[in-house]
N, C-alpha and C positions, 0 to 999 in steps of 0.2 A: 485486389493483389496488387502489391507493389513488386513488379520484376526487378529481380538482382540484376545490379548494373557491374561491369568488370570482368566478368568471366566468361564471356560468350565463347563458345567453341572449346571451353576447358573443362576439366573434370573436378567436382569439388565434393569430398567427403563430407557425410552428414552422420553425427555419433549422436544416438537418443532420439528416440521416434515417438515422443508424443507431441502434445500440440504445436509446441514451437518448432520441433525437428520437422514434422510432416510439412508445416507451413513455410518452413526454408527451403527443404527441397522443391516443391512447388513453384516458390518465387525463383529460386535458382533455373530452373527448366524452364519458366515463362520467360527468364532474363536469355536464354540460348546456352546455358551451361549444362552440363550432364551430373547428374545428383547421383551420387554413389553411397547409399544409406546403410546403415547397420545401428542394432540394438542388440543389449544382451537378451533380452527376452525374445522369446520364439513367438509371444502373440503380438507383441509390436512390429515383429517382423512380419507377419504375416498378413498384418494390417496395411502396413505399407506396400507389400506385393499385390494385395488386391487392390489397392488404390493404383498399380501400374507404375509403381517407382522401381528402381533397378537396387538389388540388395549386392552388399559387396563386403566381406567379410574383413574388417580391418585388423584383424588380430593375426592375419597370415603375414608372413616374411616380406612378401613381394606387393604388398597393399598399396603401397605408397608411388608406384611408378606411373608417374604423369600427373598424379593428385596436385592441383594448384593451391588448394587451402582445405583445412578441417573446419567444419562449424559443429558446434558442442552446444547441447541442451544445457541449461542453467544449473540443473539439478547436479551435472557432474562435476567433482571435484578436479582443478587442473593443477594444484599446488599443494595446498594443506587439506586434509591430514596426511595425504600423502596422492601424488599424480596418479589419475587412471592410465592404466597401462597402455590404451591406445594413445592418448594425448602424448605420453612420455615417447612413445614410436614416433610420433609424427615430428615432435622436438628433435628427434636423432636423425628425421630424413630431412631436416629443415624446412617442412611443410608448416606454413603461419597457421595459427590456431585464431580463430573469431567465433562469434555467435551471432543470432538473428538480428541483435540491436546493432551491432556493428554494419551488417549488411543492410539494415533499414537506413541508417543515418547517411552512408554511403550512396544509396539508391533512393532517397525521398525525392531530390530535386530531378527534375524530369522536363523534358522539351516541353514547351507550351508555358511553363510558367511566366516567361516574359512578357505574354501577351495579358496576364491578370493584372486587375486594377492593383490589387494588393496579393503579394505572395504568400502562399500558404506557410504556416508556423509552427512550430512544435514546442510544447510545454513539457517538460521531464520532470517528474517529482521523485524524490528518493527522500530515503530518513529511516530511522527505526520502527516509530509508530506514527502513524495516523495518515501515511502515505495514500493508502487506499481512499480514505474518505475525503482526503484533500483533492486527490485527482479526480475523484466522483464530483466534488462540490465544484471545481473549476469547470469541470465539463457542462454541470449543470448551470452554471451561473451564464454560461457562455450562451447555453440553449434558451433561457429566458430572455437573454438580450437580442435572439434572434440571429444568432451568429453561427454559420455550419461548423460544425465539430464532431470529431469523432473520439472516442476513449479506448484504449488498447494498452498492450504490455502485459505488466503483472495481473491486470483487471482488465475485462471485458475482452476484445479480441487480441489475436496475436499481432503483432507490429507488421510481419509482411502480409497478414490477412485482411488488412484494412483496404479500403476504396482508394484509388487515386485522387489526391485532394483537390479541391475546387477553387475559384478565386476567393481569397480571405478566408480559406479554412483554416481553423487551428486544430491540430493533433494532441491531445493530451494522453501521455504517456506514464504510468506508474512503474518505476525501474528499482527491482531490487538490488542488493550488493552483490548477488549473484549473476546478474546482468550488468551490472557497470563494471566489475571487476576485469573483465574478459574483452569487452567490446573495443574493437580498434579504431571505430571513429564514434564521437560521441560530440555533437553539434547541434544542441537545442539554442532554440531562441531564448527562451526562458527557463532557468534551471532552480527548482525548488528543493531547499534541504530542511524538512520537517524538524527532526531533532536527533539524538543518539543516545541508545542505552545499549547495554552489552547484549548482544544475540550473535548466532552464528559463529562462535569464537573460535571454534574447533575448524571451522570452513576456511576462516581467514587468517589463522597463526595467532589470535589474539586482538586484544581491542585495537591496536595501531593499524593492523592489516585490515580490520572490517571498516574502520575510517576512511583508510587510503582508498578502499574499493568504492566508498561513496563519494570522495573528494574529487576521483577521476572525472565525475560529470560535469565537475567545474573547471578543472586544470586542462583536459584535454582538447576542449575546443572552444573555451573562451566565452560563453553566453552573451547576449546582448544585456540582460538583465538577469542579476542573480538574487532570489528570495531565500532569506538564510535564518532560521530559527537560531538565536542566541542565547537560549537560556541553559545552555551546557557551553563548557570551555572549548569544545571540538567547533563548535559553531561560530563563536566570537573569533576564533582562529582563524577560520575558512573565512568571514565577513571581512576579517583584516587583511587576509592575503588577497583578497578578491579586489577591494578599493584602492583607488591610487590617491585619495585626499579624504578628510573628513566628511567633503561635501560631495563626494561623488554620488550621485544618484542612481548608478547603474547597479547598485548594491542597496536591495531594500531589506532592512534589520527587522525581524520579528519576534515578539515574546508574548509569552501568556502570565509571566509573573512581575514584570517591571515596567515601569514608565520609562519610554527610551526617548533620549533627548540627543541634541546634539544638530547640527546644520544639513545634516543628511536625510534620506529618505526612511521612516518608520513606521511600523504599523504593530500595536500591541494592544492587549486587553488586560483590563483591571476591573475586579468587581462587577463582571458582566457587561462592560463597556467596551466594545472597540473604537480605537482612535488611529487617525492618520495624521503623521505630521511630516512636512517637507519644509526644509529652510527655518525651521525652529517655530514653525505656526501649526496650528491644527487645519486641516483643509478636508476632515471627514470623520464621522461620529455613527455609529451603530450600537442601539440596545442590542445585545445578544442574549438577554434573559429569558425572552418569550419565545426563542427559536427551539421549537420542541425537538427537531432533526439534529440539534448542536449542545447537548446539554454538557456542562460540566467544564473545566479549565482546560482538559487535553482537546475537548473539541472547538472550544474559543480559540486555541492555538492554530488548530486546523482552520478555523474562519479567518484567521489574520494573515495565514499564509495564502490562501485561496482568493481574499479579497486583494492583497499584493500582486498576486499575478495577474489577475484580470484589469486592475488598475492599471497594470504596465501596458496591457493591452488595448486601454482606452475606454474601458468601460466607467460609467459615473457611479458615485455612492450612492446614490438613490436607485439605481437599478441594481445594483448589487444587492442592496437592502431587501428588494422583492425576492431578488433569487435565495437569498438567505432564510427568508421566511417560508418560502414554499418547498425546500429541501426537506425530505423526509428521512435522511439518512441512509446508510448501507444496511443490507439485511445482516443481522447477526451482530451490527457494531451499533450498540447504543441505539436500538431501533424501537421505537414508539409502535406499539403494537395494538393499545387499546386503552380503554378508561373504563371503569365501571364504580359509580357510586362516588365520584371523587378520588379514586383510586387509581393511579397510571401503572401499566404493565411495560417494561423494558426489556427487551431481548439484546443482550450482550453474551450470546453464546461464542463469541470470538475471542474473550476473554480467558483465555486458556493456562494464565500464568498470573502470578502475583503482580506484577507489575501493572498489567493491564486492568485487573480485578481492581486494585486499588484506585486507579483513576475512576472507574465507572461507580465505585461504592462513593467517592468523594463528590459525585455529579450530582446528588440528592440530599435534601436534608433527612429525611424518615425513610429509611430503606426495609424492607421485608425481602431479605437476601436469600436466593435458591444458590447453592453453591454445591461441589463436589463432582465427582467423577473419577477419573484415574490421577490420582494426585502426583505431583511432582517432588522432587528432593525437596524436604524441609515442610511440605505442608503449606498450610497459611500462616506459620508462626510471624512472618514477616508483616501479615497484614494487620495485627493487632491494633496499630495507631490510627487506622481508617475504620475500625469497627465501631467508633462512637456514633455513626451515623445509621449504626444498624438497630433496628427495632428488635427484630429477631431473626436468625437465619434458618432456613429449610433445609437439611442436607441430604444428598441424593448418591448413587453411585457407590463405587467401591472405597472410597476414601471417605465416607460419610461420617464412620464412627472414629478414624484419626482426627478428622477434621473436628468433630464433636470436642475432642481432648484439648485442641487449641483453641477454642473459642473464651476461655477464660469465664469471665461474669455475664458475657453477651447470652441473652436465651435464645435458645437452639432447639431443633427438634429434628430427629433422625427420621426422615420422611422415606428414603430409598428410591421411590420412583417420582419423576415428572409429575406424572398425574396427581399424585398425593401431596406433593410439594405445591403445586399451583392451587390446589382444592384449600389446602389448609392456610396459605397466604392469603387467598382471596376472603377466606372466611374470618381472619381475623384482623385483616387491614383496616384502617379505618381514613376517613377524607383526609388527602394532603401525604397519604402514602406511596410509595413506590415499590411494586412488587419487581425486584430486578433480578433477572438471570445473569450471573457474573460467573462462571464456576468456579475460575483459578484453578482448574484442572482440564487434563485432557478427557475426550468423549469417547475413548475405544473400550472401555468397559461396557458400556451400554448403547452406543451409537457408532455407526462407520465415520463419521467425521462431525465436526461442530456445527455445519450446516443443518443435519438431520437432527442434531439435538435443539438446536433454536427453531427447527420447524416445528417439533414436538410441544415445545414450550408454547408458542403460538398458538397450536392448534386447542391445547387446552385452556388457553386463556379465552379462545373465541368460542369455547364451549361453555363458558361460565354465563348462567341465566343473565340477562340486562347487561351484558357487555356490551359496548359499542366502540 
């Protein structure tokens, strides 16, 4: 646990008692504060009370007397589409509003750091797509290199739940826009921006607000190094703002679309090959085509961002290549789950929308595509350009028939259940094919979440006779 500093002997309100809220309350009390906890849900309040935390109804008129700050869980809107009433009341009372990320950065440095040979460092990763894979990959590369490291934030443990860092340790954080938009302190040593595509626009009041939330990670604290994906205009804008000159190597530009030139520091991937350039010269290269845990251009972008981050930490290209080769991918995100008779089976259950499904489809040359579930507005109409890689689709769930009407000339079969879809795809697949679960739909018609859907796919794949 990271005890929260700066509130010793003071009252701090905590709104939202999920994973991050409970961790924040415990860390506040470990640092000498009195945590006053509240959640709209009776079950969450009961859980907090059973854990020995103090409940405090923040909807009451006198709730803010003597309160020094309000700590808010990331899922609670504070501005758009409308401020939560408790947050509005805190504003009216003049009580500063923060979140667990802000408390973490405020409290990370501790007595004793000056005795370490190498001070602990923080790598923080944000962006629209790939931030989970990029964060996990950085963590994995550090582990392969024998470096002490912890993974936290939007993936792994809550930020305040991690162990106090040791000599030379690197803490890798995945941070969503919900987390970066409100944190009052954001001071990573290395900040990573993967990419930007439209998401959470209601929460941020549009694309500009969404980008502004991501940009805060770079603008608020001024990281020592900034790794920035420049395949969108927003990334190019951010890289330009952070660099003081063309040769400023505090900014590492990353691309999975174009060769990057100039006198600065760049890492890019083209046709499956990663290249690192510094001062106009190539200083590193890795063949990504055989990295099973990182298929497709979108994962090559993740690999470039992770490579740049750990290069900034001093790892060698040879050591990084070893780590990339042993990375198995995250569960439910282009996860290789097996092979049978030359046919690969890949679980990308996290591909719940058209954009992520398109990236998955383009990652493999011959796809037996399992898709469907609770479809979103527009169905899969926008996916038609990516269907050229699809040998046949096997459609499941609530939207199977709707998706079938949008398949055009692509062969397809309505299977309804995962069991039948896997069986039919395996039966018809030929060596070199990839049976890919990339649903392009939510899971809630047949499963409680995308994880359970991916687990079901994996279970049926492993039940196929001869699968290895």
